C-alpha positions in Angstrom: -75.3 -76.9 78.1 -73.4 -77.7 74.9 -70.2 -76.7 73.2 -70.9 -74.4 70.3 -68.4 -74.5 67.4 -67.2 -71.6 65.2 -65.2 -72.5 62.1 -64.4 -71.4 58.5 -66.2 -72.8 55.5 -63.7 -71.8 52.8 -59.9 -72.0 52.6 -59.3 -70.1 55.8 -58.9 -66.3 56.5 -62.7 -65.9 56.7 -62.6 -63.5 59.6 -63.2 -66.0 62.4 -61.2 -64.0 65.0 -63.5 -61.0 64.8 -66.6 -63.2 65.2 -65.1 -65.0 68.2 -64.4 -61.6 69.7 -67.9 -60.4 69.0 -69.5 -63.6 70.4 -67.1 -63.9 73.4 -69.4 -61.9 75.8 -72.0 -64.7 75.4 -69.5 -67.4 76.5 -67.6 -68.2 79.6 -65.0 -70.4 77.9 -63.3 -70.1 74.5 -61.2 -73.1 73.4 -59.0 -73.5 70.4 -59.2 -77.1 69.1 -56.7 -77.5 66.3 -54.0 -76.0 64.1 -50.9 -74.0 65.0 -49.2 -70.7 64.4 -49.8 -70.9 60.7 -53.2 -69.5 61.5 -53.7 -65.8 62.1 -56.9 -64.5 63.6 -57.1 -60.7 63.2 -59.1 -58.6 65.7 -59.7 -54.8 65.4 -61.3 -52.7 68.1 -60.9 -49.3 69.8 -58.5 -48.2 67.1 -56.2 -51.3 67.6 -55.4 -54.1 65.3 -54.0 -57.4 66.8 -53.3 -60.7 65.2 -53.5 -63.9 67.3 -51.8 -67.1 66.1 -52.2 -69.7 68.8 -54.0 -68.0 71.7 -57.9 -68.2 71.6 -59.6 -65.0 70.4 -61.5 -64.7 73.7 -58.3 -63.5 75.4 -59.4 -59.8 75.1 -62.4 -60.4 77.3 -61.3 -60.4 80.9 -64.1 -62.6 82.2 -63.6 -65.4 79.6 -61.5 -68.5 80.3 -59.3 -69.4 77.3 -58.1 -72.9 76.6 -55.5 -74.1 74.1 -56.7 -77.7 73.5 -54.9 -81.0 72.9 -55.5 -80.8 69.1 -53.3 -77.8 68.7 -49.6 -77.9 67.8 -47.9 -75.2 69.9 -44.7 -73.4 69.2 -43.3 -72.2 72.5 -41.2 -69.4 70.8 -44.2 -67.9 69.1 -46.3 -68.4 72.3 -43.9 -66.3 74.2 -43.9 -63.6 71.5 -47.7 -63.6 71.5 -47.9 -63.2 75.3 -45.3 -60.4 75.2 -47.3 -58.7 72.5 -50.4 -58.8 74.7 -48.7 -57.0 77.6 -49.8 -53.6 76.5 -53.4 -54.6 76.9 -53.0 -55.4 80.6 -54.7 -58.8 80.4 -54.5 -61.3 83.2 -53.2 -64.1 80.9 -51.8 -66.2 83.7 -55.3 -66.6 85.1 -57.4 -66.5 81.9 -55.4 -68.9 79.8 -54.9 -72.7 80.1 -52.8 -74.9 77.9 -53.4 -78.6 77.4 -50.6 -80.9 78.5 -51.5 -83.0 75.5 -51.0 -80.3 72.9 -48.0 -81.2 70.7 -44.9 -79.1 70.8 -43.3 -77.6 67.6 -39.5 -77.9 67.8 -37.0 -75.8 65.9 -36.1 -78.9 63.8 -39.8 -79.2 62.8 -39.5 -75.9 61.0 -36.3 -77.1 59.3 -38.0 -80.3 58.2 -40.9 -78.2 56.8 -38.5 -76.1 54.7 -36.6 -79.2 53.5 -39.8 -81.0 52.4 -41.1 -78.0 50.6 -37.8 -77.4 48.8 -37.7 -81.0 47.7 -41.2 -80.7 46.1 -40.0 -78.0 43.7 -42.9 -76.8 41.5 -45.3 -79.2 43.3 -44.8 -77.5 46.7 -47.9 -77.3 48.9 -47.4 -73.6 49.9 -46.6 -74.4 53.5 -46.2 -71.4 55.9 -43.0 -73.2 57.0 -44.0 -73.0 60.7 -43.3 -76.7 61.2 -47.0 -77.7 61.4 -47.0 -80.7 59.2 -43.8 -82.3 60.6 -45.2 -81.8 64.1 -48.5 -83.6 63.3 -46.4 -86.3 61.5 -44.5 -86.9 64.7 -47.8 -86.9 66.7 -49.3 -89.6 64.5 -46.1 -91.7 64.3 -46.1 -91.6 68.2 -42.7 -90.0 68.6 -43.7 -86.3 69.2 -43.3 -84.2 72.4 -46.2 -82.7 74.2 -46.6 -79.7 76.5 -46.8 -82.0 79.5 -43.3 -83.3 78.7 -41.9 -79.8 79.4 -42.3 -80.4 83.1 -40.9 -83.9 83.0 -37.4 -84.3 84.6 -36.2 -86.1 81.4 -37.5 -83.5 78.9 -34.1 -82.7 77.6 -33.3 -86.3 76.9 -36.6 -86.7 75.1 -35.9 -83.5 73.1 -32.4 -84.7 72.1 -33.7 -88.1 71.0 -36.3 -86.6 68.7 -33.9 -83.9 67.3 -31.4 -86.6 66.5 -34.0 -88.4 64.4 -34.9 -85.0 62.7 -31.2 -84.4 61.9 -30.9 -87.8 60.3 -33.7 -86.8 57.9 -32.3 -83.4 57.2 -29.0 -85.0 56.3 -30.8 -87.2 53.7 -32.1 -84.0 52.1 -28.6 -82.3 52.3 -30.3 -79.4 54.1 -28.0 -76.9 55.7 -28.9 -75.3 59.0 -27.7 -73.7 62.2 -29.8 -74.5 65.3 -27.8 -72.5 67.9 -30.0 -69.4 68.1 -33.3 -71.2 67.6 -32.5 -73.7 70.4 -31.6 -71.0 72.8 -34.9 -69.2 72.1 -36.8 -72.5 72.3 -35.5 -73.5 75.8 -36.0 -69.9 77.0 -39.6 -70.1 75.8 -40.1 -73.5 77.4 -39.1 -72.0 80.8 -41.5 -69.1 80.2 -44.4 -71.4 79.5 -44.0 -73.3 82.8 -45.5 -70.3 84.7 -48.8 -70.9 82.9 -51.6 -73.2 83.8 -50.7 -76.4 82.0 -53.7 -78.7 82.5 -55.6 -81.8 81.4 -57.8 -79.6 79.2 -60.3 -82.3 78.5 -61.3 -82.2 82.2 -61.4 -78.4 82.1 -63.8 -78.4 79.2 -66.0 -81.2 80.5 -66.1 -79.9 84.0 -67.2 -76.5 82.5 -70.0 -78.4 80.6 -71.1 -80.1 83.8 -71.2 -76.8 85.6 -73.5 -75.4 82.9 -71.0 -72.9 81.5 -71.2 -71.6 78.0 -68.4 -72.8 75.8 -67.2 -71.8 72.3 -64.8 -74.0 70.3 -62.7 -72.0 67.9 -61.2 -73.5 64.8 -58.3 -72.4 62.6 -57.8 -72.4 58.8 -60.9 -73.5 56.9 -63.0 -76.6 56.1 -61.6 -76.8 52.6 -58.2 -77.3 54.1 -59.3 -80.3 56.2 -56.8 -83.1 55.9 -59.6 -85.6 55.0 -62.2 -83.5 53.3 -60.3 -80.6 51.8 -58.5 -80.2 48.5 -55.9 -82.9 49.2 -52.9 -82.8 49.1 -53.1 -79.0 49.3 -54.5 -79.0 52.8 -53.4 -78.4 56.4 -52.4 -81.3 58.7 -55.4 -81.4 61.0 -59.2 -81.8 61.0 -60.5 -78.3 60.7 -64.2 -79.4 60.7 -66.7 -79.8 63.6 -65.5 -83.4 64.3 -62.1 -81.9 65.0 -63.6 -80.0 67.9 -64.5 -83.4 69.5 -61.0 -84.9 69.1 -59.2 -81.6 69.7 -60.9 -80.9 73.0 -62.2 -84.2 74.3 -65.8 -83.4 73.7 -68.4 -86.1 73.0 -70.3 -85.6 69.7 -73.6 -85.5 71.7 -72.3 -82.3 73.4 -72.0 -80.2 70.2 -74.6 -77.4 70.0 -74.6 -74.6 67.5 -72.2 -74.7 64.6 -71.4 -71.2 63.3 -70.2 -71.4 59.7 -68.1 -68.3 58.7 -67.6 -67.4 55.0 -66.5 -64.3 53.1 -68.8 -62.6 50.6 -66.3 -63.8 48.0 -63.4 -66.3 48.3 -59.7 -66.3 48.9 -56.9 -68.9 49.2 -53.3 -68.8 50.3 -50.7 -71.1 48.9 -51.0 -73.7 46.2 -54.0 -75.9 45.2 -57.2 -75.8 43.2 -59.4 -72.6 43.3 -62.2 -72.9 40.7 -63.4 -69.2 40.9 -59.9 -67.6 41.1 -59.6 -64.3 39.3 -56.3 -63.9 37.6 -57.1 -60.4 36.3 -57.6 -56.8 37.3 -60.9 -57.7 39.1 -59.0 -60.2 41.3 -56.4 -57.6 42.1 -59.0 -54.9 42.9 -60.6 -57.4 45.3 -57.2 -58.2 46.9 -56.4 -54.5 47.5 -59.9 -53.6 48.7 -60.0 -56.5 51.1 -56.4 -56.1 52.3 -55.9 -59.7 51.3 -52.5 -60.4 52.5 -51.7 -63.2 55.0 -51.8 -62.1 58.6 -49.2 -64.7 59.5 -46.9 -64.6 56.4 -47.9 -61.4 54.6 -48.3 -63.4 51.4 -50.8 -62.0 48.8 -54.0 -64.1 48.9 -55.5 -65.5 45.7 -59.0 -63.9 45.2 -62.2 -65.0 43.4 -65.9 -65.0 43.4 -67.9 -67.0 46.0 -68.2 -70.7 45.3 -71.6 -72.1 46.4 -70.9 -75.8 45.6 -67.8 -75.7 47.8 -69.8 -73.7 50.5 -72.7 -76.2 50.5 -70.2 -79.1 50.8 -68.5 -77.4 53.8 -71.9 -76.8 55.4 -72.9 -80.4 54.9 -69.8 -82.0 56.5 -69.9 -79.5 59.5 -73.6 -79.7 60.3 -73.7 -75.9 60.2 -76.7 -74.4 62.0 -76.0 -70.6 61.5 -74.2 -68.7 58.8 -72.0 -65.6 59.2 -71.0 -63.6 56.1 -67.8 -61.5 56.4 -66.3 -58.7 54.4 -69.4 -57.7 52.5 -67.9 -54.2 52.3 -65.1 -55.5 50.0 -67.6 -55.9 47.2 -68.7 -52.3 47.5 -66.7 -51.4 44.5 -68.2 -53.7 42.0 -71.0 -52.9 39.5 -71.8 -56.6 39.1 -71.1 -59.6 41.3 -70.7 -63.2 40.0 -71.8 -66.2 42.0 -70.6 -69.7 41.2 -73.7 -71.9 41.4 -72.4 -75.1 39.8 -69.4 -76.7 38.1 -69.0 -77.8 34.5 -66.9 -80.9 34.3 -64.5 -81.8 31.3 -67.2 -84.1 29.8 -69.8 -81.3 29.9 -71.7 -82.5 32.9 -73.1 -79.8 35.2 -72.8 -80.7 38.9 -73.0 -79.1 42.3 -70.8 -81.7 43.9 -67.1 -81.4 44.5 -65.0 -83.9 42.5 -62.9 -86.4 44.4 -59.7 -84.8 43.1 -60.0 -81.1 42.1 -56.3 -80.9 41.4 -56.5 -83.2 38.4 -60.2 -82.6 37.5 -60.4 -79.2 36.0 -63.8 -77.7 36.7 -65.3 -74.6 35.0 -67.5 -72.4 37.2 -71.1 -71.8 36.2 -71.9 -68.3 37.2 -75.0 -66.2 37.8 -74.6 -62.5 37.8 -76.2 -60.2 40.4 -76.2 -56.4 40.4 -73.7 -54.9 42.9 -74.6 -52.2 45.4 -71.6 -50.0 44.5 -71.7 -47.8 47.6 -70.2 -47.6 51.1 -71.7 -49.5 54.0 -70.1 -47.3 56.6 -72.3 -46.6 59.6 -75.0 -49.1 58.5 -76.0 -51.2 61.5 -79.5 -52.6 60.6 -80.5 -55.1 57.9 -83.2 -52.6 56.8 -80.6 -49.9 56.2 -78.5 -52.0 53.8 -78.8 -51.2 50.1 -81.4 -53.3 48.2 -78.7 -54.9 46.0 -76.9 -56.2 49.1 -80.1 -57.6 50.7 -80.8 -59.1 47.3 -77.4 -60.8 47.3 -78.0 -62.1 50.9 -81.4 -63.4 50.0 -80.0 -65.1 46.9 -77.3 -66.9 48.9 -79.8 -67.9 51.6 -82.1 -69.5 49.0 -79.2 -71.4 47.4 -77.7 -72.4 50.7 -80.9 -73.3 52.5 -79.9 -71.5 55.8 -80.3 -67.9 57.0 -77.4 -65.6 57.2 -77.8 -64.1 60.6 -74.7 -61.9 60.8 -73.2 -59.7 58.1 -69.8 -58.0 58.7 -69.6 -54.6 57.0 -66.0 -53.6 58.1 -63.0 -54.8 60.1 -63.9 -53.3 63.5 -65.9 -55.4 66.1 -68.7 -52.8 65.9 -69.0 -52.9 62.1 -71.7 -55.5 61.7 -75.4 -56.1 61.0 -77.3 -58.7 63.1 -80.1 -60.0 60.9 -81.2 -62.8 63.2 -80.4 -63.9 66.7 -77.1 -65.6 67.2 -77.5 -68.1 70.0 
C-alpha cells in the first residue's frame, strides 16, 4: 500500500475538506500533515455545515482513524473548542483521533508575537490570520519550541515559563501591550483536556498502518502557492504545503507516496496580501465572491476573487507530482455569460511566458486570456458528466487539454452529494 496525498493547487480554500470527506470511506486512516488553525476545512452534509481547523476531515466517518501529524502546529485552546463543537455529532473522538507528540504547540504568546510582527510591518503586512502560526514554526526551526509530548513532561511548566520569558522580551522590544491572564488560564485548561487523548509517536502509527496494508490519505492545509519555498514568497504560510511536506509532516518515505489528488477551484481566490495576477477588482469579482460565499472560514475575511490561472496551476501540478485533478465550485460560474481563462503571462518587456517569475511581488505580470462561453444555468441535481451543459463540458475539456491531466471529479455544490464523478478516483 501507499500513502495518497490530497492538497490544494492554488492559494488555499479550494474545498479540500469536502473531498477528504467524500474520499474518506475509501481510506482507513486520514492524517493531517502540516499547518495550523489558520486553515479551515468546510464540510456540508445532511443539512449541517461544519468547519474543521486542526482536526482531520475524516473525523465524521466513524470507522476512520484520524491522525494529527508532527508537521502540524497545534493550538490546545482551539483544539478543545473544536472537540467541544463536535460533541453534537456523537463521534468517538477519544478512540478515532491520535495526536503526534512531535507536533508543535502554539502558546498564547505566539499569537501576541504574530500581532506585534504584523503591526510593525505596516502597509507591507503579510495578511496573517494572527493565529500564531509563523512564530510557532519560527520557534520550531530555532529549536526552542514546545511540542505536544512536552505536555506530559513533569517539567512542562518550567519549559513553558522559559519560552514565554523569551517571547515577552521580544514583545517589549516592539512596545506591544498585552494581558496574558485569561489566555493562559484557557491554555492550561486546554492542556489538561488534551491529556485524555491518544498522544502518540505518529510516525510509527502511519508506518505500522502502511505495513499492515491499510489505506491512508494525507490531508494538506492551505495551498501549494502558499508553500514557504515554492509559493509567492514572502506572502506565504510557514510550512511546506506540497507533497514533500507529507513526507516530513508524517514521517513517510518518498517511495511510499501513491496518488496525489490536486484540488482547484474553477476560478481562483486568495486571502490576505500578495500577488494575484488574475484578480478582479470590479463588479465581476464581487459577483464571484457573493456567489461563491468567498469569506474566510477561519477569519470571515472577504477573499479576493479572479479567473483561473493556468500557468500557476501547471506549476503547482509540477512541484506536487499530481496524478489526479479535482475541480471544485463549478456552480459558482453558473451566472457568467463568458468565462476567462489565463493561459499565459505577459512580462514587462513584452515576453509571453507560461512560467512563474521568481518574484511575482516585484515582477508585474499581465494575464493573457482566452474566452470561453459560459453555461449560464443551474447545475442542481446533475450527477453525471453526460448531464452537464455542453459549455461546462467544453470548459472541462479545455482545461484538461491545457493541463495534460484528466479532471476526474467535478463539484457542483457545497454538499458532499453534489458532485460528478467523471473518472475513477483511486
